[in-house]
N, C-alpha and C positions, 0 to 999 in steps of 0.2 A: 128667413131673411133674404131680402132682395138681392140679386146678382146683376151686375152691369158689365156689358161687353161693348168695345168698339171694334167695328169691322171695317177696313179699309176696302175699297173695291166692292162695296155692298149694293150697287145699283143694278148688277146683273150677274149672271153666271153663277159660278160656285159661291161669290160673295153673297148673293141675293138668297141663294138656297141656304147658307149657313144662317143668315139673319132669321129666315123663317123657322128653321130648326130650333135655334136658340130661343126664339119667341115662343115656340110650341112647348119648350122646356121650362118656360116661366121666367127667363131673362129679360131685362130691359136693354134696349139695343140702340147705340149710336151707329148710324148709318154713314160711313164716309164715302164721298164720291168726288168726282172732279167735274165731268161735264154731263153726268146722268142725273141731274137734280131732280127733274120731273119723275123719273122711275123711282128714285130713292124716296120722295115725298109720298109717291103711290104705295110703295111698300110699307112705309111708316104707318100710313092709315090702316093698312091691312093687319099690321102688328097691334096697333092700338084698339082695333076692334076685338082682339083677344084679350085686352085688359092690360097691355104692356105699355110702359113709358118709352117713348122714342125720341130721338133727336137726329136730325140730318145736319152733318158738318161737311162742308164743302171746300176743297182746296187742291192745289197741285203738290203732290207729295214729293216731285222733284225739287221743289223749292223748300229749304230747311225751315223758313220761318212760317210758311203755310202749313207743313206738316205738324210743327210745334203747337201752332194755333189750333188745329183740329183736335189734337190730344188735349190741350188745356181747356177748350170749349166742352169737350165730352165730360172730362172731370168736373168742371164747374156747374154744367147744367143738367147733365144726366145723374152724376153722382160718382163716388169713387168706383174706379174700374177694378173688376175683378179678373178680367181677361182681356187680352188685346189680340186681334187676328189681323195678320198683314196679308191681304189678299189681292190688293191692287196689282195689276200687271198689264203690260202691252206685249205685243209680238210683231214681228215682221213676217211678210211673205216668205217662204222658202226661197233661198237665194244663196249664191256663192259668196264666199268672204270678199272676193275681188269686186262684187257688185254692191257691198255694203258700204254706205257712205259714212263719214264721220258723224254726220248729224244723226243718221239712223242709230249708229251705235251708241250715241250719248242718249238718245231718246229712250232706248231700251234700259240701258244702265240706270239713267235718271229715275225711271219709275220702278224697275224691277228690283233694283239693288240699292241704290242711294236712298229711294224713298222708303225702304224697309228700315234702313239705318237711321234715318232722320226721324221717323216715327217711333222707333224704339229708344233712341237717345232722349227723346222728349218724355216718354212714358215711364222709362226706368226709374227715375227718382220718386215718382208717386208709389210705385210698386215697393221700392226698397224701404221707403219711410214706413209703410204698413207691413213690412215683412211678410207679404203674401202676394199671390197673383200667378197667372198662367198666361203665356205668350204662345201663340201658334202662328208660324210662318207657312206660307205657301210657296213651294218650289215646283218642281216638275220631275218627272222621270228623265227628261233631258239634263236636268241639273246633276243627276247620277251617272248616266251613261254618255252625256253628249248626243246631239242630234245632228246627223248630216244636214247641211244647208241650213242650219239653225245656230250658227255660231254666237251670235250676240245673245240670244235667248238662253242658250245652254250656258254661257259663261256667266250671265247674271244669276240665272237660278242655281248654278253650282256655288256662287258666292252666297247666296242666301243660306245654303246648306252649311258652309262654313261659319257664317255669322251666327247660326243657330247654335251649332256645337260649341262655339267659343263662348257665346253668352250664357248658355246653360252652365258651364263651369264657373263662369264669374257671378252669377247670380244664385246659385244653389245654395250658398252659405246664408242668403236672404230669404230662403224658403220660397224661391220664384222659380217656377218650372219653364223651360223653353223647348219647344219641340216643333217639328216640321211635317207638313204633309205634302207629298210629291205625287200629284195626280198623274195618271196616264192619259190617254185619249178620252177626252170628256165631250159630251155633246152640248157645246156652248158656243155663243157668238165667236169665240176667238177661232173656233175651227169651222166657221160658216163659209170660208173660202173653199173648203173641201166638198167635193160632190158626194152624193149619196153612195155612189159606187166605191170612192175613195174610203168613206167611213166604214162601208160594209167590209172592204179589203182589210183595213186596219183592225176591225174587229175579229175577222178570222185569223190574224196573226197573234191575238190574244188568247191565252189559255183557256179563259172563261167563254170565249167565243163571241164577245160583243164589246163595244165601248161603253165607257161609263156614263153615269149620269151626274148632274151637279149635286143632286141629293145625296148620292153615295159619298162624293167627296165631302160634303158638308157633315155627314155622319162622322166621318174620321176626325174632321176639325173638332167638332163638339165634344167628341170622346177624350181627346187630348186636353181640352180645356177644362173638362169636369174633374170632381173628385174621384172618379173611377180611375183616372190615370195619376193618383196621388204620388206615386213612386216611380214615374216615368219622366224622364228629362234628358234632353240632348239626343233625342231619336228622330230619325226620318221614317215616317210611315208611308210607304208606297201604295197608293190607291189606284192600281193600274190593271187590276185583273190578271195580274201574273205576267204582264209583259216583260218585266225585269226580274229573272230569276237566274 
C-alpha cells in the first residue's frame, strides 16, 4: 500500500534529507517550502526518478491560511497523508536577549512554533477522521537545555516539545502518534555562519567526537514515522551524538 508524507522545510537541510530517505523507503512525498521552490522542484524530480509521486507545496507557515492551504493541497493532490513532518525552521545569529528585536522574536516564533501549530491544526482533522497517522516535529537540543545567546530559538523549540507531548496525549485515543526529533549540531546551512574551526570544536565537545549529518537526523525522523515505532508516542529523540546526557 502506498504511503504519503508531507514534509515542511523540505527544500534544504534535514527536511531535504528526510524527503530523500522517505523516497528511498517507498513513500510518496509532498515537499513543503517557502522561498526554496527551485530546490524543492529539483528534489521532486530526483524522487520521481525513483518512481515516487511528488508534489511541491509552497507557502509561509507563519500565515495560518497558507499553512492550511499547504496541508489541504497535499491531501487533495498527493493523497491521504500517513505522516506529517514539521521540519521548517529559522534561526538568528547568536546574540544577547537585549540585542534581539521584537521583529526578530516574532520571525522565529512565527515559523518555528506558530508554523508548527498552524500546520498541525490543519492536518489533525484528516488524521482523526481516518483514525491513523504519525506526526514528527523537529525541535533542537536547545529546546531541551536552552542555548546561551539563543533565547528566541530555544524558546520556540521548547514550545515545540511541549506541543508535541500535549498533542500526543490528545490524539493517542485516535491511534495517532506524535513524536519529536531534537537534533544537536548538524552540518546544514543553518550552521553555515560557523567556521570550520568552530564546527570542529563543537564536534570535540560531543561524546561521539563529531557533528551530525542531515542524513542521521533524517533517519531518526523516518524511524518515528514508521510502523517500527508503532508503540512510541509523546517522545523526544535527541539526535545529538550524546551532547545532552
